[in-house]
PyMOL CGO cylinders between C-alpha atoms (Angstrom):
from pymol import cmd
from pymol.cgo import CYLINDER

trace = [
    CYLINDER, 89.39, 104.79, 132.71, 86.11, 103.15, 133.61, 0.3, 1, 1, 1, 1, 1, 1,
    CYLINDER, 86.11, 103.15, 133.61, 87.16, 101.35, 136.79, 0.3, 1, 1, 1, 1, 1, 1,
    CYLINDER, 87.16, 101.35, 136.79, 87.51, 97.89, 135.28, 0.3, 1, 1, 1, 1, 1, 1,
    CYLINDER, 87.51, 97.89, 135.28, 91.24, 97.67, 135.93, 0.3, 1, 1, 1, 1, 1, 1,
    CYLINDER, 91.24, 97.67, 135.93, 93.56, 99.68, 138.23, 0.3, 1, 1, 1, 1, 1, 1,
    CYLINDER, 93.56, 99.68, 138.23, 95.46, 102.37, 136.32, 0.3, 1, 1, 1, 1, 1, 1,
    CYLINDER, 95.46, 102.37, 136.32, 98.90, 100.93, 137.17, 0.3, 1, 1, 1, 1, 1, 1,
    CYLINDER, 98.90, 100.93, 137.17, 97.88, 97.51, 135.88, 0.3, 1, 1, 1, 1, 1, 1,
    CYLINDER, 97.88, 97.51, 135.88, 96.35, 99.05, 132.74, 0.3, 1, 1, 1, 1, 1, 1,
    CYLINDER, 96.35, 99.05, 132.74, 99.54, 101.01, 132.03, 0.3, 1, 1, 1, 1, 1, 1,
    CYLINDER, 99.54, 101.01, 132.03, 101.72, 97.93, 132.65, 0.3, 1, 1, 1, 1, 1, 1,
    CYLINDER, 101.72, 97.93, 132.65, 99.67, 95.72, 130.34, 0.3, 1, 1, 1, 1, 1, 1,
    CYLINDER, 99.67, 95.72, 130.34, 99.41, 98.31, 127.57, 0.3, 1, 1, 1, 1, 1, 1,
    CYLINDER, 99.41, 98.31, 127.57, 103.07, 99.33, 127.76, 0.3, 1, 1, 1, 1, 1, 1,
    CYLINDER, 103.07, 99.33, 127.76, 104.34, 95.74, 127.59, 0.3, 1, 1, 1, 1, 1, 1,
    CYLINDER, 104.34, 95.74, 127.59, 101.92, 94.86, 124.77, 0.3, 1, 1, 1, 1, 1, 1,
    CYLINDER, 101.92, 94.86, 124.77, 102.90, 97.90, 122.69, 0.3, 1, 1, 1, 1, 1, 1,
    CYLINDER, 102.90, 97.90, 122.69, 106.63, 97.53, 123.33, 0.3, 1, 1, 1, 1, 1, 1,
    CYLINDER, 106.63, 97.53, 123.33, 106.65, 93.83, 122.43, 0.3, 1, 1, 1, 1, 1, 1,
    CYLINDER, 106.65, 93.83, 122.43, 104.41, 94.49, 119.43, 0.3, 1, 1, 1, 1, 1, 1,
    CYLINDER, 104.41, 94.49, 119.43, 106.95, 97.05, 118.21, 0.3, 1, 1, 1, 1, 1, 1,
    CYLINDER, 106.95, 97.05, 118.21, 109.74, 94.52, 118.72, 0.3, 1, 1, 1, 1, 1, 1,
    CYLINDER, 109.74, 94.52, 118.72, 111.63, 96.78, 121.13, 0.3, 1, 1, 1, 1, 1, 1,
    CYLINDER, 111.63, 96.78, 121.13, 113.64, 95.86, 124.19, 0.3, 1, 1, 1, 1, 1, 1,
    CYLINDER, 113.64, 95.86, 124.19, 113.09, 97.75, 127.44, 0.3, 1, 1, 1, 1, 1, 1,
    CYLINDER, 113.09, 97.75, 127.44, 116.46, 99.43, 126.90, 0.3, 1, 1, 1, 1, 1, 1,
    CYLINDER, 116.46, 99.43, 126.90, 115.66, 100.53, 123.35, 0.3, 1, 1, 1, 1, 1, 1,
    CYLINDER, 115.66, 100.53, 123.35, 112.25, 101.91, 124.31, 0.3, 1, 1, 1, 1, 1, 1,
    CYLINDER, 112.25, 101.91, 124.31, 113.82, 103.80, 127.22, 0.3, 1, 1, 1, 1, 1, 1,
    CYLINDER, 113.82, 103.80, 127.22, 116.46, 105.27, 124.89, 0.3, 1, 1, 1, 1, 1, 1,
    CYLINDER, 116.46, 105.27, 124.89, 113.90, 106.34, 122.27, 0.3, 1, 1, 1, 1, 1, 1,
    CYLINDER, 113.90, 106.34, 122.27, 111.58, 107.87, 124.89, 0.3, 1, 1, 1, 1, 1, 1,
    CYLINDER, 111.58, 107.87, 124.89, 114.36, 109.60, 126.80, 0.3, 1, 1, 1, 1, 1, 1,
    CYLINDER, 114.36, 109.60, 126.80, 113.46, 107.93, 130.10, 0.3, 1, 1, 1, 1, 1, 1,
    CYLINDER, 113.46, 107.93, 130.10, 115.42, 105.56, 132.27, 0.3, 1, 1, 1, 1, 1, 1,
    CYLINDER, 115.42, 105.56, 132.27, 115.36, 101.81, 131.72, 0.3, 1, 1, 1, 1, 1, 1,
    CYLINDER, 115.36, 101.81, 131.72, 114.36, 101.47, 135.40, 0.3, 1, 1, 1, 1, 1, 1,
    CYLINDER, 114.36, 101.47, 135.40, 111.29, 103.65, 134.76, 0.3, 1, 1, 1, 1, 1, 1,
    CYLINDER, 111.29, 103.65, 134.76, 110.13, 101.45, 131.87, 0.3, 1, 1, 1, 1, 1, 1,
    CYLINDER, 110.13, 101.45, 131.87, 110.77, 98.29, 133.91, 0.3, 1, 1, 1, 1, 1, 1,
    CYLINDER, 110.77, 98.29, 133.91, 108.87, 99.68, 136.93, 0.3, 1, 1, 1, 1, 1, 1,
    CYLINDER, 108.87, 99.68, 136.93, 105.91, 100.70, 134.77, 0.3, 1, 1, 1, 1, 1, 1,
    CYLINDER, 105.91, 100.70, 134.77, 105.77, 97.30, 133.10, 0.3, 1, 1, 1, 1, 1, 1,
    CYLINDER, 105.77, 97.30, 133.10, 105.83, 95.70, 136.56, 0.3, 1, 1, 1, 1, 1, 1,
    CYLINDER, 105.83, 95.70, 136.56, 102.83, 97.80, 137.56, 0.3, 1, 1, 1, 1, 1, 1,
    CYLINDER, 102.83, 97.80, 137.56, 104.76, 99.90, 140.04, 0.3, 1, 1, 1, 1, 1, 1,
    CYLINDER, 104.76, 99.90, 140.04, 105.80, 103.49, 139.76, 0.3, 1, 1, 1, 1, 1, 1,
    CYLINDER, 105.80, 103.49, 139.76, 103.70, 106.58, 139.26, 0.3, 1, 1, 1, 1, 1, 1,
    CYLINDER, 103.70, 106.58, 139.26, 104.37, 107.96, 135.78, 0.3, 1, 1, 1, 1, 1, 1,
    CYLINDER, 104.37, 107.96, 135.78, 103.92, 111.59, 134.89, 0.3, 1, 1, 1, 1, 1, 1,
    CYLINDER, 103.92, 111.59, 134.89, 101.87, 112.69, 131.93, 0.3, 1, 1, 1, 1, 1, 1,
    CYLINDER, 101.87, 112.69, 131.93, 105.14, 113.65, 130.26, 0.3, 1, 1, 1, 1, 1, 1,
    CYLINDER, 105.14, 113.65, 130.26, 106.57, 110.15, 130.71, 0.3, 1, 1, 1, 1, 1, 1,
    CYLINDER, 106.57, 110.15, 130.71, 103.48, 108.52, 129.20, 0.3, 1, 1, 1, 1, 1, 1,
    CYLINDER, 103.48, 108.52, 129.20, 103.51, 110.99, 126.29, 0.3, 1, 1, 1, 1, 1, 1,
    CYLINDER, 103.51, 110.99, 126.29, 107.20, 110.26, 125.67, 0.3, 1, 1, 1, 1, 1, 1,
    CYLINDER, 107.20, 110.26, 125.67, 106.59, 106.50, 125.74, 0.3, 1, 1, 1, 1, 1, 1,
    CYLINDER, 106.59, 106.50, 125.74, 103.57, 106.84, 123.45, 0.3, 1, 1, 1, 1, 1, 1,
    CYLINDER, 103.57, 106.84, 123.45, 105.53, 108.96, 121.00, 0.3, 1, 1, 1, 1, 1, 1,
    CYLINDER, 105.53, 108.96, 121.00, 108.42, 106.47, 120.99, 0.3, 1, 1, 1, 1, 1, 1,
    CYLINDER, 108.42, 106.47, 120.99, 105.97, 103.62, 120.33, 0.3, 1, 1, 1, 1, 1, 1,
    CYLINDER, 105.97, 103.62, 120.33, 103.88, 105.54, 117.80, 0.3, 1, 1, 1, 1, 1, 1,
    CYLINDER, 103.88, 105.54, 117.80, 100.67, 105.16, 119.84, 0.3, 1, 1, 1, 1, 1, 1,
    CYLINDER, 100.67, 105.16, 119.84, 98.35, 107.74, 121.38, 0.3, 1, 1, 1, 1, 1, 1,
    CYLINDER, 98.35, 107.74, 121.38, 98.49, 108.57, 125.08, 0.3, 1, 1, 1, 1, 1, 1,
    CYLINDER, 98.49, 108.57, 125.08, 95.02, 107.05, 125.48, 0.3, 1, 1, 1, 1, 1, 1,
    CYLINDER, 95.02, 107.05, 125.48, 96.41, 103.54, 124.85, 0.3, 1, 1, 1, 1, 1, 1,
    CYLINDER, 96.41, 103.54, 124.85, 97.90, 103.63, 128.35, 0.3, 1, 1, 1, 1, 1, 1,
    CYLINDER, 97.90, 103.63, 128.35, 95.00, 105.07, 130.32, 0.3, 1, 1, 1, 1, 1, 1,
    CYLINDER, 95.00, 105.07, 130.32, 91.74, 104.20, 128.56, 0.3, 1, 1, 1, 1, 1, 1,
    CYLINDER, 91.74, 104.20, 128.56, 90.30, 100.94, 129.84, 0.3, 1, 1, 1, 1, 1, 1,
    CYLINDER, 90.30, 100.94, 129.84, 87.34, 100.07, 127.69, 0.3, 1, 1, 1, 1, 1, 1,
    CYLINDER, 87.34, 100.07, 127.69, 86.15, 96.50, 127.38, 0.3, 1, 1, 1, 1, 1, 1,
    CYLINDER, 86.15, 96.50, 127.38, 85.93, 95.41, 123.76, 0.3, 1, 1, 1, 1, 1, 1,
    CYLINDER, 85.93, 95.41, 123.76, 82.37, 95.14, 122.48, 0.3, 1, 1, 1, 1, 1, 1,
    CYLINDER, 82.37, 95.14, 122.48, 80.90, 91.72, 121.87, 0.3, 1, 1, 1, 1, 1, 1,
    CYLINDER, 80.90, 91.72, 121.87, 80.92, 90.88, 118.17, 0.3, 1, 1, 1, 1, 1, 1,
    CYLINDER, 80.92, 90.88, 118.17, 78.82, 88.05, 116.79, 0.3, 1, 1, 1, 1, 1, 1,
    CYLINDER, 78.82, 88.05, 116.79, 78.65, 87.18, 113.09, 0.3, 1, 1, 1, 1, 1, 1,
    CYLINDER, 78.65, 87.18, 113.09, 76.09, 84.49, 112.30, 0.3, 1, 1, 1, 1, 1, 1,
    CYLINDER, 76.09, 84.49, 112.30, 77.01, 82.31, 109.34, 0.3, 1, 1, 1, 1, 1, 1,
    CYLINDER, 77.01, 82.31, 109.34, 73.85, 83.31, 107.47, 0.3, 1, 1, 1, 1, 1, 1,
    CYLINDER, 73.85, 83.31, 107.47, 74.52, 87.02, 108.01, 0.3, 1, 1, 1, 1, 1, 1,
    CYLINDER, 74.52, 87.02, 108.01, 78.16, 87.12, 106.86, 0.3, 1, 1, 1, 1, 1, 1,
    CYLINDER, 78.16, 87.12, 106.86, 78.58, 89.05, 103.61, 0.3, 1, 1, 1, 1, 1, 1,
    CYLINDER, 78.58, 89.05, 103.61, 80.18, 86.71, 101.11, 0.3, 1, 1, 1, 1, 1, 1,
    CYLINDER, 80.18, 86.71, 101.11, 82.62, 88.01, 98.52, 0.3, 1, 1, 1, 1, 1, 1,
    CYLINDER, 82.62, 88.01, 98.52, 82.77, 85.56, 95.62, 0.3, 1, 1, 1, 1, 1, 1,
    CYLINDER, 82.77, 85.56, 95.62, 85.84, 84.75, 93.58, 0.3, 1, 1, 1, 1, 1, 1,
    CYLINDER, 85.84, 84.75, 93.58, 85.56, 85.36, 89.84, 0.3, 1, 1, 1, 1, 1, 1,
    CYLINDER, 85.56, 85.36, 89.84, 87.98, 82.51, 89.08, 0.3, 1, 1, 1, 1, 1, 1,
    CYLINDER, 87.98, 82.51, 89.08, 87.11, 79.67, 91.48, 0.3, 1, 1, 1, 1, 1, 1,
    CYLINDER, 87.11, 79.67, 91.48, 84.23, 78.23, 93.56, 0.3, 1, 1, 1, 1, 1, 1,
    CYLINDER, 84.23, 78.23, 93.56, 85.45, 80.22, 96.57, 0.3, 1, 1, 1, 1, 1, 1,
    CYLINDER, 85.45, 80.22, 96.57, 83.91, 82.83, 98.86, 0.3, 1, 1, 1, 1, 1, 1,
    CYLINDER, 83.91, 82.83, 98.86, 85.47, 84.92, 101.62, 0.3, 1, 1, 1, 1, 1, 1,
    CYLINDER, 85.47, 84.92, 101.62, 83.55, 86.67, 104.41, 0.3, 1, 1, 1, 1, 1, 1,
    CYLINDER, 83.55, 86.67, 104.41, 85.39, 89.30, 106.43, 0.3, 1, 1, 1, 1, 1, 1,
    CYLINDER, 85.39, 89.30, 106.43, 84.66, 88.48, 110.07, 0.3, 1, 1, 1, 1, 1, 1,
    CYLINDER, 84.66, 88.48, 110.07, 86.90, 91.08, 111.72, 0.3, 1, 1, 1, 1, 1, 1,
    CYLINDER, 86.90, 91.08, 111.72, 88.77, 93.94, 110.12, 0.3, 1, 1, 1, 1, 1, 1,
    CYLINDER, 88.77, 93.94, 110.12, 92.05, 94.98, 111.65, 0.3, 1, 1, 1, 1, 1, 1,
    CYLINDER, 92.05, 94.98, 111.65, 91.52, 97.44, 114.50, 0.3, 1, 1, 1, 1, 1, 1,
    CYLINDER, 91.52, 97.44, 114.50, 93.76, 100.52, 114.83, 0.3, 1, 1, 1, 1, 1, 1,
    CYLINDER, 93.76, 100.52, 114.83, 97.35, 99.68, 115.78, 0.3, 1, 1, 1, 1, 1, 1,
    CYLINDER, 97.35, 99.68, 115.78, 96.92, 96.07, 114.66, 0.3, 1, 1, 1, 1, 1, 1,
    CYLINDER, 96.92, 96.07, 114.66, 97.53, 94.62, 111.25, 0.3, 1, 1, 1, 1, 1, 1,
    CYLINDER, 97.53, 94.62, 111.25, 95.33, 91.58, 110.77, 0.3, 1, 1, 1, 1, 1, 1,
    CYLINDER, 95.33, 91.58, 110.77, 92.03, 90.61, 109.22, 0.3, 1, 1, 1, 1, 1, 1,
    CYLINDER, 92.03, 90.61, 109.22, 89.99, 87.46, 109.92, 0.3, 1, 1, 1, 1, 1, 1,
    CYLINDER, 89.99, 87.46, 109.92, 88.01, 85.71, 107.19, 0.3, 1, 1, 1, 1, 1, 1,
    CYLINDER, 88.01, 85.71, 107.19, 85.72, 82.72, 106.86, 0.3, 1, 1, 1, 1, 1, 1,
    CYLINDER, 85.72, 82.72, 106.86, 86.51, 80.83, 103.65, 0.3, 1, 1, 1, 1, 1, 1,
    CYLINDER, 86.51, 80.83, 103.65, 83.85, 78.65, 102.01, 0.3, 1, 1, 1, 1, 1, 1,
    CYLINDER, 83.85, 78.65, 102.01, 84.93, 76.72, 98.93, 0.3, 1, 1, 1, 1, 1, 1,
    CYLINDER, 84.93, 76.72, 98.93, 83.81, 73.92, 96.65, 0.3, 1, 1, 1, 1, 1, 1,
    CYLINDER, 83.81, 73.92, 96.65, 85.94, 71.52, 94.59, 0.3, 1, 1, 1, 1, 1, 1,
    CYLINDER, 85.94, 71.52, 94.59, 86.84, 72.74, 91.14, 0.3, 1, 1, 1, 1, 1, 1,
    CYLINDER, 86.84, 72.74, 91.14, 89.29, 75.41, 90.13, 0.3, 1, 1, 1, 1, 1, 1,
    CYLINDER, 89.29, 75.41, 90.13, 92.02, 76.31, 92.65, 0.3, 1, 1, 1, 1, 1, 1,
    CYLINDER, 92.02, 76.31, 92.65, 91.93, 79.89, 94.02, 0.3, 1, 1, 1, 1, 1, 1,
    CYLINDER, 91.93, 79.89, 94.02, 95.38, 81.37, 93.30, 0.3, 1, 1, 1, 1, 1, 1,
    CYLINDER, 95.38, 81.37, 93.30, 96.46, 84.54, 95.10, 0.3, 1, 1, 1, 1, 1, 1,
    CYLINDER, 96.46, 84.54, 95.10, 99.15, 86.95, 94.05, 0.3, 1, 1, 1, 1, 1, 1,
    CYLINDER, 99.15, 86.95, 94.05, 101.59, 88.15, 96.71, 0.3, 1, 1, 1, 1, 1, 1,
    CYLINDER, 101.59, 88.15, 96.71, 100.16, 90.55, 99.29, 0.3, 1, 1, 1, 1, 1, 1,
    CYLINDER, 100.16, 90.55, 99.29, 102.12, 93.35, 101.01, 0.3, 1, 1, 1, 1, 1, 1,
    CYLINDER, 102.12, 93.35, 101.01, 105.66, 92.53, 102.10, 0.3, 1, 1, 1, 1, 1, 1,
    CYLINDER, 105.66, 92.53, 102.10, 105.65, 90.93, 105.56, 0.3, 1, 1, 1, 1, 1, 1,
    CYLINDER, 105.65, 90.93, 105.56, 102.18, 89.37, 105.21, 0.3, 1, 1, 1, 1, 1, 1,
    CYLINDER, 102.18, 89.37, 105.21, 101.73, 85.99, 106.91, 0.3, 1, 1, 1, 1, 1, 1,
    CYLINDER, 101.73, 85.99, 106.91, 98.57, 83.94, 106.40, 0.3, 1, 1, 1, 1, 1, 1,
    CYLINDER, 98.57, 83.94, 106.40, 97.23, 81.49, 108.97, 0.3, 1, 1, 1, 1, 1, 1,
    CYLINDER, 97.23, 81.49, 108.97, 94.62, 78.88, 107.99, 0.3, 1, 1, 1, 1, 1, 1,
    CYLINDER, 94.62, 78.88, 107.99, 92.64, 76.57, 110.25, 0.3, 1, 1, 1, 1, 1, 1,
    CYLINDER, 92.64, 76.57, 110.25, 90.55, 74.09, 108.28, 0.3, 1, 1, 1, 1, 1, 1,
    CYLINDER, 90.55, 74.09, 108.28, 87.09, 73.68, 109.79, 0.3, 1, 1, 1, 1, 1, 1,
    CYLINDER, 87.09, 73.68, 109.79, 85.42, 71.20, 107.44, 0.3, 1, 1, 1, 1, 1, 1,
    CYLINDER, 85.42, 71.20, 107.44, 86.19, 69.26, 104.27, 0.3, 1, 1, 1, 1, 1, 1,
    CYLINDER, 86.19, 69.26, 104.27, 89.68, 68.89, 102.86, 0.3, 1, 1, 1, 1, 1, 1,
    CYLINDER, 89.68, 68.89, 102.86, 91.81, 71.45, 101.08, 0.3, 1, 1, 1, 1, 1, 1,
    CYLINDER, 91.81, 71.45, 101.08, 95.18, 72.13, 99.56, 0.3, 1, 1, 1, 1, 1, 1,
    CYLINDER, 95.18, 72.13, 99.56, 96.62, 75.45, 100.72, 0.3, 1, 1, 1, 1, 1, 1,
    CYLINDER, 96.62, 75.45, 100.72, 99.85, 77.36, 101.11, 0.3, 1, 1, 1, 1, 1, 1,
    CYLINDER, 99.85, 77.36, 101.11, 102.68, 78.46, 98.85, 0.3, 1, 1, 1, 1, 1, 1,
    CYLINDER, 102.68, 78.46, 98.85, 101.78, 77.96, 95.19, 0.3, 1, 1, 1, 1, 1, 1,
    CYLINDER, 101.78, 77.96, 95.19, 104.87, 75.77, 94.63, 0.3, 1, 1, 1, 1, 1, 1,
    CYLINDER, 104.87, 75.77, 94.63, 104.55, 73.78, 97.90, 0.3, 1, 1, 1, 1, 1, 1,
    CYLINDER, 104.55, 73.78, 97.90, 100.87, 73.51, 98.89, 0.3, 1, 1, 1, 1, 1, 1,
    CYLINDER, 100.87, 73.51, 98.89, 99.89, 71.27, 101.80, 0.3, 1, 1, 1, 1, 1, 1,
    CYLINDER, 99.89, 71.27, 101.80, 96.81, 69.03, 102.12, 0.3, 1, 1, 1, 1, 1, 1,
    CYLINDER, 96.81, 69.03, 102.12, 94.75, 69.99, 105.17, 0.3, 1, 1, 1, 1, 1, 1,
    CYLINDER, 94.75, 69.99, 105.17, 92.22, 67.96, 107.17, 0.3, 1, 1, 1, 1, 1, 1,
    CYLINDER, 92.22, 67.96, 107.17, 89.67, 69.43, 109.64, 0.3, 1, 1, 1, 1, 1, 1,
    CYLINDER, 89.67, 69.43, 109.64, 91.45, 70.95, 112.62, 0.3, 1, 1, 1, 1, 1, 1,
    CYLINDER, 91.45, 70.95, 112.62, 94.80, 71.34, 110.81, 0.3, 1, 1, 1, 1, 1, 1,
    CYLINDER, 94.80, 71.34, 110.81, 96.60, 74.68, 111.13, 0.3, 1, 1, 1, 1, 1, 1,
    CYLINDER, 96.60, 74.68, 111.13, 98.93, 76.08, 108.46, 0.3, 1, 1, 1, 1, 1, 1,
    CYLINDER, 98.93, 76.08, 108.46, 100.96, 79.29, 108.41, 0.3, 1, 1, 1, 1, 1, 1,
    CYLINDER, 100.96, 79.29, 108.41, 102.77, 80.51, 105.28, 0.3, 1, 1, 1, 1, 1, 1,
    CYLINDER, 102.77, 80.51, 105.28, 104.14, 83.68, 103.67, 0.3, 1, 1, 1, 1, 1, 1,
    CYLINDER, 104.14, 83.68, 103.67, 101.29, 85.66, 102.15, 0.3, 1, 1, 1, 1, 1, 1,
    CYLINDER, 101.29, 85.66, 102.15, 103.78, 87.92, 100.39, 0.3, 1, 1, 1, 1, 1, 1,
    CYLINDER, 103.78, 87.92, 100.39, 104.56, 85.13, 97.90, 0.3, 1, 1, 1, 1, 1, 1,
    CYLINDER, 104.56, 85.13, 97.90, 102.17, 83.47, 95.42, 0.3, 1, 1, 1, 1, 1, 1,
    CYLINDER, 102.17, 83.47, 95.42, 99.82, 81.09, 97.24, 0.3, 1, 1, 1, 1, 1, 1,
    CYLINDER, 99.82, 81.09, 97.24, 96.74, 78.95, 96.65, 0.3, 1, 1, 1, 1, 1, 1,
    CYLINDER, 96.74, 78.95, 96.65, 93.63, 77.51, 98.28, 0.3, 1, 1, 1, 1, 1, 1,
    CYLINDER, 93.63, 77.51, 98.28, 91.76, 74.61, 96.69, 0.3, 1, 1, 1, 1, 1, 1,
    CYLINDER, 91.76, 74.61, 96.69, 88.81, 72.70, 98.14, 0.3, 1, 1, 1, 1, 1, 1,
    CYLINDER, 88.81, 72.70, 98.14, 89.06, 68.93, 97.70, 0.3, 1, 1, 1, 1, 1, 1,
    CYLINDER, 89.06, 68.93, 97.70, 85.62, 68.13, 99.17, 0.3, 1, 1, 1, 1, 1, 1,
    CYLINDER, 85.62, 68.13, 99.17, 82.19, 69.80, 99.02, 0.3, 1, 1, 1, 1, 1, 1,
    CYLINDER, 82.19, 69.80, 99.02, 81.39, 72.39, 101.70, 0.3, 1, 1, 1, 1, 1, 1,
    CYLINDER, 81.39, 72.39, 101.70, 85.03, 72.95, 102.63, 0.3, 1, 1, 1, 1, 1, 1,
    CYLINDER, 85.03, 72.95, 102.63, 85.45, 75.83, 105.08, 0.3, 1, 1, 1, 1, 1, 1,
    CYLINDER, 85.45, 75.83, 105.08, 88.35, 77.44, 106.88, 0.3, 1, 1, 1, 1, 1, 1,
    CYLINDER, 88.35, 77.44, 106.88, 89.25, 80.42, 109.01, 0.3, 1, 1, 1, 1, 1, 1,
    CYLINDER, 89.25, 80.42, 109.01, 91.96, 82.55, 107.43, 0.3, 1, 1, 1, 1, 1, 1,
    CYLINDER, 91.96, 82.55, 107.43, 93.87, 85.22, 109.31, 0.3, 1, 1, 1, 1, 1, 1,
    CYLINDER, 93.87, 85.22, 109.31, 95.94, 87.61, 107.23, 0.3, 1, 1, 1, 1, 1, 1,
    CYLINDER, 95.94, 87.61, 107.23, 98.58, 89.30, 109.37, 0.3, 1, 1, 1, 1, 1, 1,
    CYLINDER, 98.58, 89.30, 109.37, 101.00, 92.04, 108.33, 0.3, 1, 1, 1, 1, 1, 1,
    CYLINDER, 101.00, 92.04, 108.33, 104.18, 92.04, 110.42, 0.3, 1, 1, 1, 1, 1, 1,
]
cmd.load_cgo(trace, "trace")
C-alpha cells in the first residue's frame, strides 16, 4: 500500500469490485471462501479487520491474487496521440483499427479507435463466445452491428451488440471514426 487510500477502504472497494465482477452474491462468495457472510459484508462495508488467511481465502474463491486487496497503486497516465496510434489496416475494406488499450489482467476488454472510409463494408466473423462489442461513433456516419440487422449511426450514437455473432462496420461518409470496445463476459 502506498498511503493513497486507507487499507480498509481499499479492501472494501477491491472485494466488492471482484465479487460483482465474478457475478457472485455475498452469500455465495462466503460459502466458496469458507468464511461467514457477516465477514464478507463487514469487509465490503470497510469495517472489520481481516486476517491474512481470510484475504487469501477470498482471493482464492474469486480467482485473484492476494495483492488485489492490499496493493493501492494509482494507474499510470496513458495518452495516445492520434498521429502516434499504430494503425492495423483491413485487407478487405477501407478500414483501420488502432488498439488504444489492451485488456489489463483480470479484465477482459480491449479499446480501439476505428477509422474508415466509404466503400466495402468490413465484415467480422464471430469472436469468442460471450463477446459484446460497444461502438460510439465520433465522426461521419456508419452502419454497424449484427450482419443481418445493422444500424445506421450518427456522431455521438452508442450501439452495443453481440460480438460472438457475425457483424459488420461500414463507413457511409469520408473520415468516419468510432471508438470500439470489445468486452468478453
